[in-house]
N, C-alpha and C positions, 0 to 999 in steps of 0.2 A: 783185319782188324778195321777198316774203315765204316764196316757196319758196324761193329761195336763204338766206335767215337759216333757214328750217326744217332744209335740209340740211348747214349748216354747224352747226347745231347740233348735230344727230346727228353727225354727224364726231367734232365735239368731245366728245363723251360717250363713244362710242364708245373714241377713244383717251384720254380717261382710264379707261373701268370694266376697260379691256384688263388692264391690270397689278396690277388689284386681281383680278380673277377668275384671272388665272393666278396669283397670289400666293395666294389662298384656298383653288384646286385644290390647289399645291401644299404650303400648311400641312395639308389635310385628307388627304395622302395621307401628310404624316410622322406626323401626328397618329393616323392609322392603324396605321402603321408602329408608332410608340411604343408605344400601345393594346397591339397583338397583340405586342410583344415582353414588355410588362408581364404580359400572361395567360400569357405562356410562363413568367417569372420567379415571377408566382405559383403556374402548375402546378409549377414544378419543387421549392418550398416545400414543397406540399402534398403530394406524394411524396413529397419528402425526410422530410416526417412522416409519417407513415405508416411509408415505412420504421424509423424509431426506435423509433415505437411496434408496431409488429411485434416478435409473439415468434420468440423465436431456443428452440429447442425443441437440447436433447439428446440425443434419440433420438425417434422416429415412434410418436405416441401409441398404445399399446394401446387398441384398443375394446371389448375385453371388461374393463375395469378405468374406465378416463375416465366419471366419475360427471355427469351435461351437469345444466344450473341454467339458472339464469334471466339472459341476456346473453349464452349461445352461440349464434352464429350455423350455421344449416346449411341445406344447402339439395338438395330432392325433386326427380327429373326425371321426370317421368310420359310414355311414351310406347304412345300408342295411337296416334286415329286423326291427331291430330298431335303434336306434342315440346312438354310445356311444362314451364319451369324456375319452382322459387317460393323462393329464396331467403326465410329467414324467422329473425326473435332470435327465441328463447325467451324469453315474458313473463314479467312481475314473478314469477306465482303460479306459473310452472314451465309452460305451456302452447304447442303450438302450431298456429296458425289459418293452413287449408290452406282456401286461399280453392272460394267455392263447395261444398266439402265439410263443415267443421264444423272441432270442436278436439278436441286430443287433449293430454293432458297427460306429460308425461313427466320431468316433475323427478324426481329420485332415479334413476331410472335409468343404466345404463352405455347408453354408444352402440347398442351392438351391439343391448340389448334395446328401446332407445326405435326403432330402423332395425327390428325385427318386427315392432312396435307399429305404425309407422306405414305399415307398407307392407301388413300387413293391413286393417288401418280402411278406407285407400282402396277396395283391393279390395273390401270387405264393402261399402261404403257405396255407392259410385259408379259406379269403373271394374273391372268383371271381371275383366277379362281383361291388363289392363298392366305394359305393362315399367315396373317404376319402381324407383328406384336412391338413396340417401341419403346424403349427404355431409357429414360438420365442413369448415363453411369458415371459423370464423373463433372463436378461445378467449372467453370473456368475461373482463370483467374485478370485478373485489370487493377490498375495506377488509379488512385484517387489524391486527389492533391487538398491538403488543409492549408491555413494559410491564417494569417495574424494573431490573435492571445493566446497559442499553445505555447508550450514551452520548447517543442522540434517543429516547427513547420516543415514540409515537405512531400513528397510523392511517397504512397505504401501502396503495398498489395493486398488488394482484398479480393473478396467474392461478394457475388449477386447478394450474400446471407450477412454478411458485417455489418454490425450494425455502428452508429454512432459510437456509442462509449467505447466501442473495442478502439477505435479510430483516435479516438480520445486519447486513451490510453496509450497506445503505439507511440502516440506525439507525443509522450511523456507529462500528460494533463496539462488544465489549463493553468496561465501565467494569469499572479493573483488580480490584476486592473479586467480580467475576461466578461467581455458581458455573456455571462452562460445562459439565458435567458431568451438569448437575440440572436443567433447564430443564424447565418444566409445560407442556404444550399442554392447552388448556381445550377438549372438543368442545362442540358445543351441547347438544346428548343431557345432559351435566355429568358426563360422563366423561373421564376424566386419563392424562395418561400423560407420563412422563418420559422424556428426551432428553438421551444423554451424547453431547454433541456433542462433546466431545475421542474419543471414539472414532473418528466419523468424520474426523475433523481426525489423528490417528493411524495412522489403519487403512483409510478408506477407504468404512467402513459407511452404504453411503448409507438405512439402515432409521433413521438418527442423523442424518440433514437432511434431513428428512422434505419432502412438500408439504402442501398445506392446502388446507379446502373452507369454505365461508363458515358465521361463527358458529364459528370456531376463535378463540382466543384465544392467545400465548404471554408466559409468565412467564419473568422469568431472576430466579433469587433472586441475591441478597447474601450473601455470605457472611461468617462472626466472624472479625474480625480476632485476637481473643484465642487463638481454638482450631481454626481454618482455615487461616491467611496464615503467609506466608514471607516475608522479607526480600530481595531480591536487590538490590545494590550494586557500583560498580566500575566496567570498561570496558564496558558496554554504554550502549545507549537506552532509555529509560522504565525506570527504574529506581523503585522501591519495594515498596508489597507486592503478592500475588497469593493466591491463594485454591488451596490445592491438594486432589485428589483423594486418597484413602486409599491409601497403598501406594504414592504415585505415586514414582517414584526420578528422581535427580538428572538421569538421561539423557534421560528424557522431559520433565522440566519445561526443562531447557534450550530441548531441540529445538522447542516451545510456543509458550515465553516469551521468551527471551531475540534482541536481535541486538545482538550482540558489535562493539564498535569494532576499529578496523582493530587496534590496538595490543596487542587481546585477549590475555592468553597463558593457553588450556587444560591447557596441562598442569600446572597447577599451580592446582585450585581450591578457596576457604576456605570451608567450613560450620562454625558456630559452636551449640553448642547449650547449651541451660542442662539439667542434671543435678544434680537436687538440690539447686539454687540455686549449683550454681558452672559457671561456662561452662564448655566442652569443645573446642577447635580439633581439626578433622579435614582433612588435609591429601589430597584428595581426586585423585589421578591418573586421564586419559581412561580408561583399562580397569577403573577401579570405578566408573563411572559409573552404570551398568546397576543394581549392585547396594548402592548405598546411597539406602536410602530416606529418603525427609524426612518431617521431623517439623512438627507446628505452631510456629510460634516459630523455627526456622531460620535463621540469616540467611545468606547466601550468597553472596560477594566473589569477583569475576572478576578476577582480579589483571592490572596493568598489563603488557605486556611487558617484561621486563629491558633494556636497552639498556644502553650503554658510556657512563661519566662521562668525561667531559676536565675535569681541573681545574689549577690552579695557572698559570703566567703564556702565558696564552695570550689572544686577541683578545678570544673570546664563550666562557666555560666554560660549562657546562650539561650537561645528559642529550640522547642522540641515541641513533634509532634501530639497532639491533642487525641489520648488514648483513653476509652471511656473506661472507667472503673479503676481507673489509676491514683492512686493514693499522692499522700504530700511523701514521704519516705520514698517512692517508689519515680516522682520525677527526680528526688534530691540525688537518687542513682545514679537516671538517666546523666547527669552533672558530674559522676563520679565522686559523690559523697562530697560530705562538707571538707571542709580544711581543717588543718588544726587549730587553727583562730576561730571555726564556725561549731553555732548550738545549735541542731538541728532541733532538736526539743524546743527551742524558742522562736518557731520560726514562723513568719507574718503572710499570709496569703490578702493579698490583694487582687477583688475583682472588679469586672466592669464598671459595676453599679456604683463604684466609688466605695462600699464597703471591704472594711478591712477584720481578718478572724484572726487567731492566734489560735499555736497547738498543733498533734500531731495528726488527730483524728477529722481534719476538715476537710468536705467534699470538695472535690476542685473540680472547676469547670472550664469550660474552653476560653482564652482568654486573660485563664488567671495570673497575675505576677506571684512569684513565692522568693519573698526574702531572706534570708537566713545568717542571722547577725553574728557576733562577736561573742563570746562565753564573756563571763561577768572577769573572769581571770586576767584575761589578754586586755581587758578595758582596761584594769586594774594597774598590770602592771606589764604590759605589749607583749612580749619577747623575750623576757627573762624568767628563768628557768627556778625552777623551786629552793634549788642550792641557793640561788644568787639569794633570791628572799629573805632565805633563813638566814644566811650569813649579812645581809643588811639589816635583818633587822636583830639580831645578835650583837650587830657592829652597836646601832642604835643604845640600846640598853646598856651594856659595857659602858659607853662613853658619858650615859647618863649614870649610871651609879658611878664611873669613877668622876663627874664633875661636882657629884651630890658628895661625897667622901671627904673629897679637899676642904668641904666651908666646915 
C-alpha cells in the first residue's frame, strides 16, 4: 500500500512539474534570445556612436607636417621571430610606452620624426634586426577656447585637423558686430597672428581658415558701430548693422552678408551717405556694385521689387507681384475680378513715366497702376435697381400727363 502511494505521489509530482520545467526552458530560451538581441542593439548603438565620433578628413594627413601630442593613438608593429602589435596612446606628458623596452618622448615631433626615433630606439635597445612599422591609429581631441563676437563663446572639443570654419559653426556663427577680417589667434608661446576669415570666404584661401594645436586661443573682436559699421535694410533677412572691411565694395558686402527675399529688386540698390552733415543718395545699378566702395555710416536699402497695383472697383484692391506676360484682365483676376459697380473694359493703366492708357489690350509693365472705373449706370443712378429706375421714369411720365391733362 505504501509503495503504491509513493508511486502515485511521484507520478503526480512529475505531472505537475513537467509544464513548469517546459515553461522554464521556453522562458529561458526567450530570455537568452532577448538578451542576445539587446546585446546586438547595444553593440549597434556603440558602433553608431563611434561612427559619429569619427574624424572626417578633408584629405590624407601629411606625416611631415602633422605634430603629435598627448591623446594621439599609434600602433607599432615589430616583426622578428614573432609578430608583435602594440597600440598605445601618447601620455599626457607626450611619451610612448613600449612594453619590455622603455619609454620614448614624441611630444612636438612630426609623425615622420617620431616614427624614425621610435624605430631607432627599438633597434638600439632591444631587437636589432627587426622589421618595424609605425602607423597613426587615431587622432587626439583637445579643447579650444573661442571668445568675443560669436553667438556662443566658450570651449569646444576639436582635433588637430579641425578648421576655424567648423569652430565658428559650433559657436553658432558670428555676432553681427564681428570683425571677421581681424580674428586674433594667440599661441601658447605668446605669439599672435591675425586671420582674415573674409579672405577665406571670398577666395577659399585655407591659410585664413587654419587648424589649431593645444594651447591656442581664438578671439573675434567687436567692431565700432560709429567708425566701422554700415546698416542694411529692406527686402532681406537679418536686417541691421554689420562691420565692413576697409575699401570693401558693395558687391563683396552683399555676397557675404545679404540673404535676399524673393521680391528683392537688385536692379536698384539705394545707398544713403552723410557728406558734410547732408545726406546724399546713390542709386546703384548692378554693374556698379563692384566699384561702389562702402564707408562707415552708409545706409544700404534693398528695394522691394516693383509690382503692379490694382485699384478702383475690384473685389480686393492692392499690390501684386509682376508676372511677365500677364494681361490687364489677369491682374484684375488676381484682385478678385471687378465688383458689380466696376467696368473692366474701361480700365485705365498709369505707367511710371506718367503715360496713361485705356483698354483691355494694353501691355502691362513693372510698376504700372491699373484703375477699374465705375460703370456709366452706377455713375448716373448709383445702387438703384433697374425696376426702381423704370418705376421712377414711369412715375415722372404719369405725373407729367396728369399735370398737362388738367390744364
